[in-house]
C-alpha positions in Angstrom: 32.7 36.4 -4.8 35.2 35.2 -7.3 34.9 33.5 -10.7 36.7 30.4 -11.9 39.8 32.4 -12.6 39.9 33.7 -9.1 39.2 37.3 -10.1 36.8 39.6 -8.3 33.7 40.7 -10.2 33.3 44.3 -11.4 30.5 44.8 -8.8 28.4 42.7 -6.5 25.6 41.6 -8.9 22.8 39.0 -8.8 20.9 37.3 -11.5 17.9 39.5 -10.5 20.0 42.6 -11.4 20.5 41.3 -14.9 16.9 40.3 -15.3 15.7 43.7 -14.1 18.0 45.5 -16.5 16.7 43.8 -19.5 13.1 44.2 -18.4 13.5 47.9 -17.8 15.6 48.6 -20.9 13.7 46.5 -23.4 12.3 49.6 -25.0 15.7 51.3 -25.1 17.4 48.4 -26.8 14.6 48.3 -29.4 14.9 52.0 -29.9 18.7 52.0 -30.5 19.3 48.5 -31.9 15.9 47.2 -33.2 14.9 43.6 -32.8 18.5 42.4 -33.2 20.2 43.5 -30.0 23.7 42.6 -30.9 26.6 44.1 -32.8 26.5 44.6 -36.6 29.3 43.5 -38.9 30.2 46.5 -41.1 32.3 45.2 -43.9 32.0 48.3 -46.1 30.8 50.8 -43.5 27.8 51.6 -45.7 25.5 49.0 -44.4 22.3 49.9 -42.7 22.2 48.8 -39.0 19.8 45.9 -39.6 21.7 44.8 -42.6 25.0 44.7 -40.6 23.3 42.8 -37.8 22.1 40.1 -40.2 25.5 40.1 -41.8 26.9 39.3 -38.4 24.5 36.4 -38.0 25.5 34.9 -41.4 29.1 35.3 -40.5 28.7 33.4 -37.2 26.4 30.8 -38.7 29.0 30.0 -41.4 31.7 29.6 -38.8 29.4 27.6 -36.5 28.6 25.3 -39.4 24.8 25.9 -39.1 23.0 23.6 -41.6 19.3 23.2 -42.5 17.3 21.2 -40.0 19.7 21.5 -37.1 18.6 22.0 -33.5 20.0 25.2 -32.1 19.9 26.5 -28.5 20.0 30.3 -28.7 21.2 31.1 -25.2 20.3 34.7 -24.3 17.9 35.0 -27.2 17.0 38.7 -26.6 13.9 39.7 -28.6 13.9 36.6 -30.7 15.3 38.0 -33.9 18.2 35.6 -34.1 15.9 32.6 -33.6 13.6 34.0 -36.3 16.5 34.4 -38.6 17.9 30.9 -38.0 14.5 29.4 -38.4 13.6 31.3 -41.6 17.0 31.4 -43.4 18.5 28.1 -42.2 15.3 26.1 -41.5 16.6 25.3 -38.0 14.6 24.3 -35.0 15.5 26.8 -32.3 15.1 26.9 -28.5 15.5 30.4 -27.2 16.4 31.1 -23.6 16.0 34.4 -21.9 16.2 35.6 -18.3 13.8 38.5 -19.1 10.0 38.4 -19.0 9.8 41.4 -21.4 12.2 39.7 -23.8 10.2 36.5 -23.7 7.0 38.3 -24.7 8.8 40.2 -27.5 10.4 37.0 -28.8 7.2 35.0 -28.9 5.4 37.9 -30.6 8.2 38.3 -33.2 8.2 34.5 -34.0 4.5 34.1 -34.1 3.8 31.8 -37.0 7.0 29.8 -36.5 5.6 27.7 -33.7 6.8 24.5 -35.3 10.4 25.7 -35.4 10.9 28.1 -32.6 10.3 27.8 -28.9 11.1 30.2 -26.0 11.6 29.6 -22.3 12.1 31.9 -19.4 15.3 30.6 -17.8 18.6 31.4 -16.3 21.0 29.6 -18.7 23.6 29.0 -15.9 20.9 27.0 -13.9 19.1 25.5 -16.9 19.0 21.7 -17.2 20.1 21.2 -20.9 19.1 17.8 -22.2 22.1 15.6 -22.9 23.3 15.4 -26.5 20.3 17.3 -27.8 21.7 20.2 -29.8 23.7 20.5 -33.0 24.7 24.1 -32.1 24.7 26.0 -28.9 24.7 29.7 -29.8 25.9 32.3 -27.3 25.8 35.7 -28.9 26.6 38.5 -26.4 25.2 36.6 -23.5 28.2 35.0 -21.8 29.3 38.4 -20.6 26.6 38.3 -18.0 27.5 34.8 -16.7 28.8 34.5 -13.2 30.7 31.2 -13.8 31.5 30.9 -17.4 33.8 27.9 -17.0 31.0 25.9 -15.3 28.6 26.9 -18.0 30.9 25.6 -20.7 31.4 22.3 -18.9 27.6 21.9 -18.7 26.8 22.7 -22.3 29.4 20.4 -23.6 27.2 17.5 -22.5 24.2 19.1 -24.3 26.0 19.3 -27.7 25.6 16.2 -29.9 28.9 14.5 -30.8 30.3 16.5 -33.8 28.1 19.5 -32.8 29.4 22.9 -32.1 29.5 25.8 -29.6 29.5 29.3 -31.1 30.4 32.1 -28.8 30.4 35.8 -29.9 31.4 38.1 -27.0 32.9 41.4 -26.1 36.4 40.6 -24.9 39.0 42.6 -22.9 41.2 42.4 -19.9 39.8 43.3 -16.5 43.2 44.8 -15.7 42.1 47.8 -17.8 40.2 50.4 -15.8 38.1 51.1 -18.9 37.1 47.5 -19.3 36.2 47.2 -15.6 34.0 50.4 -16.0 32.3 48.9 -19.1 31.6 45.7 -17.2 30.1 47.6 -14.3 27.8 49.8 -16.5 26.6 46.8 -18.5 26.1 44.4 -15.5 28.8 42.0 -16.5 30.4 40.1 -13.5 33.6 39.9 -15.5 34.7 40.3 -19.1 37.3 37.9 -20.4 40.0 38.1 -23.0 39.8 35.8 -26.1 42.6 33.7 -24.6 40.6 33.2 -21.4 37.6 32.0 -23.4 39.6 29.6 -25.4 41.4 28.2 -22.3 38.1 27.5 -20.5 36.3 26.2 -23.5 39.1 23.7 -24.1 39.2 22.8 -20.4 35.5 21.9 -20.7 36.5 19.2 -23.2 35.6 21.0 -26.4 38.0 21.4 -29.4 38.4 25.0 -30.5 38.1 25.2 -34.3 38.5 28.9 -34.8 39.0 32.1 -32.8 38.7 35.5 -34.4 38.9 39.1 -33.1 36.9 41.9 -34.7 37.0 45.6 -33.7 36.9 48.1 -36.6 34.3 45.9 -38.2 31.9 46.3 -35.3 32.6 49.6 -33.7 30.2 51.4 -36.0 27.4 49.8 -34.0 28.3 52.1 -31.1 29.0 55.1 -33.3 25.5 54.9 -34.6 24.0 54.4 -31.1 25.9 57.4 -29.8 24.5 59.5 -32.7 21.0 58.5 -31.8 21.6 59.2 -28.1 22.9 62.7 -28.9 19.7 63.4 -30.9 17.6 62.3 -27.9 19.3 64.1 -25.1 16.0 65.7 -24.2 14.6 62.3 -23.5 17.5 61.2 -21.3 17.0 64.4 -19.2 13.6 63.3 -18.0 14.4 59.6 -17.5 15.7 57.9 -14.3 19.5 58.0 -13.7 20.1 54.4 -14.8 19.2 55.4 -18.4 21.8 58.2 -18.3 24.3 55.7 -17.0 23.4 53.5 -20.0 24.1 56.4 -22.4 27.5 56.9 -20.7 28.2 53.2 -21.3 27.7 53.7 -25.0 30.5 56.2 -25.1 32.7 53.9 -23.0 32.1 51.0 -25.5 33.1 53.3 -28.4 36.3 54.2 -26.5 37.0 50.6 -25.8 36.8 49.5 -29.4 38.5 52.5 -30.9 41.4 52.2 -28.4 41.8 48.5 -28.9 41.1 47.7 -25.3 37.9 45.8 -26.4 37.5 43.4 -29.2 34.6 41.3 -30.5 35.5 37.6 -30.4 33.9 34.9 -32.4 34.9 31.4 -31.1 33.7 28.1 -32.5 34.4 24.8 -30.7 33.3 21.2 -31.4 32.4 18.3 -29.3 34.3 15.2 -30.4 
């Protein structure tokens, strides 16, 4: 199997592998990341994890030009915390898509009481039939890493964005020429990680105009420093869990190494449909 750039994936994966991972690891992600299962933005280094994660949401929302009343597709919505945030803080109407049954239940529970502004569906985003010209913002926060054909996905969602609307992509980025990056991709079930330049090229090839492209590293790496500290404090728990959880813990150290060494960055890319 090859992706749109002709590169071989880190390992032979299926959509079911990704779904099973998030079903099995739902409790672990909540333990180490809370309801926001994405990086935090640490501007001072003193922020609490949840504060840094919401800071990241505000940062991306500002660049994605999120305005009150907009329709947002949160693709790879996790436990629903981003949809909850966008609905409460920005008065958006949010459709959340997740591949995981466990995440779907958690998201619906977290957003109980927001039925008029949040809706969640169990769906593979790469196969999902997005209605044409129906969203002001398509929001991909740390989900595109799992996609098998990112270029095809960007071509598809372009048609789902209203004229003048935006695509916001926040993703771990790095070159698969690096053995460390390939190892990270394998541990975290990513068919392939891309560089920022690869994302920009394929988003533009899909017919979208890139408005901004930023790379973060030192501002986000504390996410993994804190996770590593928690894992060290719970080594006893890992010793009695199946091997895949110990592999996950190893992945946390790899992510720290990636960001500290500069082989990984965190890219925030915003593009508009003309």
